[in-house]
C-alpha positions as CSV (number, residue, x, y, z in Angstrom):
1,M,-2.5,21.1,11.4
2,D,-5.8,19.3,11.5
3,N,-7.4,18.6,8.1
4,W,-11.1,19.4,8.5
5,S,-12.0,19.5,4.8
6,G,-12.9,15.8,4.4
7,S,-11.4,12.4,3.6
8,S,-11.6,9.5,1.3
9,I,-14.0,7.6,3.5
10,R,-16.1,4.8,1.9
11,T,-19.8,5.5,1.7
12,E,-21.1,2.1,0.8
13,R,-21.9,-0.3,3.7
14,C,-23.4,-3.7,4.1
15,S,-27.1,-3.3,5.1
16,V,-26.6,-5.5,8.1
17,K,-24.6,-3.7,10.7
18,P,-23.0,-5.5,13.7
19,P,-23.7,-4.2,17.2
20,V,-21.7,-1.1,18.2
21,I,-21.3,0.3,21.7
22,F,-19.6,3.7,22.5
23,I,-18.1,4.3,26.0
24,V,-16.9,7.8,26.6
25,G,-15.9,9.9,29.6
26,P,-13.0,11.7,31.3
27,T,-9.5,10.3,31.8
28,A,-9.2,7.8,34.7
29,S,-12.9,7.2,34.9
30,G,-12.5,3.4,34.2
31,K,-13.5,3.4,30.5
32,S,-10.8,0.9,29.4
33,G,-11.7,-1.7,32.2
34,L,-15.4,-1.4,31.4
35,A,-14.7,-1.7,27.7
36,L,-12.8,-5.0,28.3
37,Q,-15.7,-6.5,30.2
38,V,-18.3,-5.3,27.7
39,A,-16.2,-6.6,24.8
40,A,-15.9,-10.0,26.5
41,R,-19.7,-10.1,27.1
42,L,-20.5,-9.2,23.5
43,G,-17.7,-11.1,21.7
44,A,-16.5,-7.7,20.4
45,E,-13.3,-6.0,19.5
46,I,-12.2,-2.7,21.1
47,C,-11.6,0.4,19.0
48,S,-9.7,3.3,20.6
49,M,-11.0,6.9,20.4
50,D,-7.8,8.5,21.9
51,A,-5.8,11.2,20.1
52,F,-2.5,10.1,21.7
53,Q,-2.8,6.3,21.8
54,I,-2.4,6.4,18.1
55,Y,1.3,7.0,18.7
56,R,3.8,4.1,19.0
57,N,6.0,4.1,22.1
58,L,3.6,6.4,24.0
59,D,2.2,3.6,26.1
60,I,2.3,4.3,29.9
61,G,1.5,7.9,29.9
62,T,-1.4,7.6,27.5
63,G,-3.0,4.8,29.4
64,K,-2.9,2.1,26.8
65,T,-4.1,-1.3,28.0
66,A,-1.0,-3.5,28.2
67,I,-1.1,-6.4,25.7
68,S,-0.9,-8.8,28.7
69,E,-4.1,-7.3,30.1
70,R,-6.2,-7.4,26.9
71,C,-7.6,-10.8,27.6
72,G,-7.1,-11.9,24.0
73,I,-9.5,-9.2,22.8
74,A,-8.4,-7.4,19.6
75,H,-7.6,-3.7,20.1
76,Q,-7.9,-1.4,17.1
77,L,-6.6,2.1,16.3
78,L,-3.6,1.9,18.6
79,D,0.1,2.5,17.5
80,L,-0.8,3.8,14.1
81,V,2.1,6.3,13.6
82,D,5.6,7.1,14.9
83,P,6.0,9.8,17.6
84,L,7.4,12.4,15.2
85,E,4.5,12.2,12.7
86,S,1.6,14.6,12.7
87,F,-1.9,13.1,12.7
88,S,-5.3,14.7,12.0
89,V,-8.9,13.9,12.7
90,A,-9.3,13.1,9.0
91,D,-6.4,10.6,9.3
92,Y,-8.2,9.0,12.2
93,L,-11.5,8.7,10.3
94,N,-9.7,7.0,7.4
95,Y,-8.2,4.4,9.7
96,A,-11.5,4.0,11.5
97,D,-13.3,3.5,8.2
98,G,-11.1,0.5,7.4
99,V,-11.6,-1.0,10.9
100,L,-15.4,-0.6,10.6
101,A,-15.5,-2.1,7.1
102,D,-13.5,-5.2,8.3
103,A,-15.8,-5.6,11.3
104,T,-18.9,-5.3,9.1
105,T,-17.6,-7.9,6.7
106,R,-17.1,-10.3,9.6
107,S,-20.3,-9.3,11.5
108,L,-18.0,-8.5,14.5
109,P,-19.5,-6.3,17.3
110,Q,-17.4,-3.3,18.3
111,V,-16.8,-1.3,21.5
112,W,-15.5,2.2,20.7
113,V,-13.9,3.6,23.8
114,G,-12.0,6.8,24.6
115,G,-12.0,10.3,25.9
116,T,-11.2,12.4,22.8
117,G,-14.5,14.1,22.2
118,L,-13.4,15.3,18.8
119,Y,-12.9,11.8,17.6
120,F,-16.3,10.7,19.0
121,R,-18.1,13.6,17.4
122,A,-16.4,13.0,14.0
123,L,-17.3,9.3,14.0
124,R,-21.0,10.2,14.8
125,H,-21.4,13.3,12.8
126,G,-18.6,13.5,10.3
127,L,-15.9,16.2,9.8
128,S,-16.6,19.9,10.2
129,P,-16.7,21.6,6.8
130,A,-14.3,24.3,8.1
131,P,-11.5,24.9,5.5
132,Q,-7.9,23.9,5.9
133,S,-5.7,26.5,7.7
134,D,-3.8,28.9,5.5
135,P,-0.1,28.0,6.0
136,A,1.0,31.6,5.9
137,L,-1.4,32.5,8.7
138,V,-0.4,29.5,10.7
139,A,3.3,30.5,10.4
140,E,2.4,34.0,11.6
141,L,0.4,32.7,14.5
142,S,3.1,30.3,15.5
143,L,5.2,33.3,16.4
144,W,2.7,34.5,19.0
145,T,3.2,33.8,22.7
146,L,0.9,31.5,24.6
147,E,-0.6,34.5,26.4
148,Q,-1.3,36.2,23.1
149,L,-3.0,33.1,21.6
150,Q,-5.1,32.6,24.8
151,K,-6.2,36.3,24.9
152,E,-7.2,36.4,21.2
153,I,-9.1,33.1,21.1
154,L,-11.0,33.9,24.3
155,R,-12.0,37.2,22.6
156,L,-12.9,35.6,19.2
157,D,-14.4,32.3,20.3
158,P,-15.3,32.0,24.0
159,V,-17.5,29.0,23.2
160,W,-14.6,27.0,21.8
161,S,-12.3,28.2,24.5
162,A,-14.6,26.9,27.3
163,G,-14.0,23.3,26.3
164,A,-10.5,23.6,24.9
165,D,-7.0,23.0,26.3
166,M,-5.7,26.6,26.5
167,N,-2.2,25.4,26.7
168,N,-2.3,23.6,23.4
169,H,-0.7,25.9,20.9
170,R,-1.6,23.8,17.9
171,R,-5.3,23.7,18.7
172,M,-5.5,27.4,19.5
173,I,-3.7,28.3,16.3
174,R,-6.1,26.2,14.3
175,A,-9.1,27.9,16.0
176,L,-7.7,31.3,15.4
177,A,-6.8,30.6,11.8
178,V,-10.3,29.5,11.0
179,A,-11.9,32.5,12.6
180,K,-9.6,34.9,10.9
181,Q,-9.8,33.2,7.5
182,T,-13.6,32.8,7.4
183,G,-15.0,35.3,9.8
184,K,-16.8,32.4,11.4
185,T,-15.7,30.8,14.7
186,L,-14.6,27.2,14.9
187,S,-17.3,26.5,17.4
188,S,-19.8,27.7,14.8
189,W,-18.3,25.4,12.2
190,H,-18.6,22.5,14.6
191,Q,-22.3,23.0,14.8
192,I,-22.7,22.1,11.1
193,K,-23.7,18.5,10.9
194,G,-21.7,16.3,8.5
195,R,-22.2,12.7,7.5
196,G,-21.2,10.4,10.3
197,L,-19.2,7.2,9.8
198,I,-21.1,5.3,12.6
199,T,-24.7,6.5,13.0
200,H,-26.0,3.4,14.8
201,G,-25.3,2.0,18.2
202,R,-25.8,3.2,21.8
203,A,-23.4,5.7,23.5
204,Y,-22.7,5.7,27.2
205,F,-21.1,8.5,29.1
206,L,-19.1,7.3,32.2
207,Q,-19.5,10.2,34.6
208,P,-17.9,9.7,38.0
209,D,-18.3,11.9,41.1
210,P,-15.8,14.7,40.9
211,D,-14.1,13.9,44.2
212,A,-13.9,10.2,43.3
213,L,-12.4,11.2,39.9
214,K,-9.7,13.3,41.6
215,N,-8.7,10.4,43.7
216,R,-8.6,8.1,40.7
217,I,-6.5,10.6,38.8
218,R,-4.0,10.8,41.7
219,S,-3.8,7.0,42.0
220,R,-3.4,6.5,38.2
221,I,-0.6,9.0,37.9
222,D,1.2,7.3,40.8
223,D,0.8,3.9,39.2
224,M,2.1,5.2,35.8
225,W,5.1,6.8,37.5
226,R,5.9,3.5,39.2
227,A,5.4,1.6,35.9
228,G,8.3,3.5,34.2
229,W,6.6,6.6,32.8
230,K,9.8,8.8,33.2
231,E,11.9,6.1,31.5
232,E,9.4,6.1,28.6
233,V,9.7,9.9,28.3
234,Q,13.5,9.7,28.5
235,R,13.6,7.3,25.5
236,L,11.3,9.5,23.5
237,S,13.3,12.7,24.3
238,Q,16.4,11.1,22.7
239,Q,14.7,11.4,19.3
240,E,15.7,14.7,17.7
241,G,12.7,17.0,17.3
242,W,10.4,15.0,19.5
243,S,9.9,17.7,22.2
244,A,8.3,20.0,19.5
245,S,6.2,17.2,18.0
246,Q,2.4,16.8,18.2
247,S,2.8,13.6,20.3
248,A,4.9,15.5,23.0
249,Q,1.7,17.4,23.9
250,A,0.2,14.4,25.5
251,L,-0.7,14.9,29.2
252,G,2.2,14.8,31.5
253,Y,5.0,14.4,29.0
254,S,6.2,18.0,29.0
255,Q,6.3,18.0,32.9
256,I,8.4,14.9,32.9
257,C,10.8,16.4,30.4
258,A,11.1,19.4,32.7
259,F,11.9,17.0,35.6
260,L,14.5,15.1,33.6
261,S,16.2,18.3,32.7
262,G,16.3,19.4,36.3
263,N,13.8,22.2,36.0
264,L,11.3,20.5,38.3
265,T,11.6,18.3,41.4
266,E,9.8,15.0,41.3
267,E,7.1,16.3,43.6
268,E,6.6,19.5,41.5
269,C,6.4,17.4,38.4
270,M,3.8,15.0,39.9
271,E,1.7,17.8,41.2
272,S,1.8,19.7,37.9
273,I,0.6,16.5,36.1
274,R,-2.2,16.0,38.7
275,I,-3.4,19.6,38.2
276,S,-3.2,19.5,34.4
277,T,-4.9,16.1,34.3
278,W,-7.8,17.3,36.5
279,Q,-8.2,20.4,34.3
280,Y,-8.3,18.2,31.2
281,A,-10.9,15.8,32.9
282,R,-13.1,18.8,33.6
283,R,-12.9,19.9,29.9
284,Q,-13.8,16.4,28.9
285,L,-16.8,16.4,31.2
286,T,-17.9,19.7,29.8
287,W,-17.6,18.4,26.2
288,F,-19.5,15.2,26.7
289,R,-22.3,16.9,28.6
290,R,-22.9,18.9,25.4
291,E,-23.1,15.8,23.2
292,E,-26.5,14.5,22.3
293,N,-28.0,11.1,23.0
294,L,-25.5,9.9,25.6
295,E,-26.7,7.6,28.3
296,I,-25.1,8.5,31.6
297,L,-23.5,5.8,33.7
298,D,-22.3,6.3,37.2
299,P,-19.2,4.1,38.0
300,A,-20.2,4.1,41.7
301,R,-23.1,1.8,40.8
302,G,-20.8,-1.1,40.2
303,T,-19.5,-2.9,37.2
304,E,-22.1,-5.6,37.0
305,T,-24.9,-3.0,37.1
306,L,-23.3,-1.1,34.3
307,L,-22.9,-4.2,32.2
308,Q,-26.6,-5.0,32.7
309,D,-27.5,-1.5,31.5
310,I,-25.3,-1.9,28.4
311,D,-26.6,-5.5,27.8
312,K,-30.1,-4.1,27.4
313,G,-29.2,-2.2,24.3
314,G,-25.9,-3.7,23.2
315,K,-27.4,-7.0,21.9
316,S,-30.4,-5.4,20.2
């Protein structure tokens, strides 16, 4: 389960901080492509804020930029752990702290890009002080059905539920455990400001038109399928215990497992992935609209216009 109680993050920093740009937004909105162009313009490295790109061998389905397409730009916080390993927000911050310290030492600009709102919030505001989950309570809640978890978390924490993946057992168990242990909802704990790792830099929210985003999602899924996504899942599923792992909860992977086992046709699989991806994108949009101090960028305005907007603040 996620460790929210803190980490061994360094607190001392060089007084001169290199430029930092954040680019956030929903899946398939064009964040990675824009980040490459911004990094090239600033002479920066790219740092991922994606909860599933941290896993090795989850490449196609998580949308990792291929090494051949990185234009020689260093990419950080990818491929950190094996697919069977668990990984928490605190783990992410510890890795991020080392990356930031190295960049500060070298006066290297950074572009932080991704759609995991929890990672972005933790970087900017620190970890929630909510306590670790009681293992006994987690074990008890793990026996509940998906419907039971959904009904109870909707009752106890409708605010958290509004922006959550209500098919993610692990996240719902975490939210329920906190509420039952402390009598205080996880959404309330999240409102308590901590100490952020990166408090400087401008943050941009890539917010496409919904219809355009739906089309981009459809095209992206088709491209990933043709690129060998099902073969990637087939290799992963050969690892004993992978289907029950944290990494197997990445978008689309369970549907492809169902297809490979004969429980879904290819079209049913693809349609299910499209629907779940769009639902996830909507939750991301809701999350980032609630974040403070984000500058909204419309992809329809064109890449060069976006770069000019970012240039105004990125080099200051």
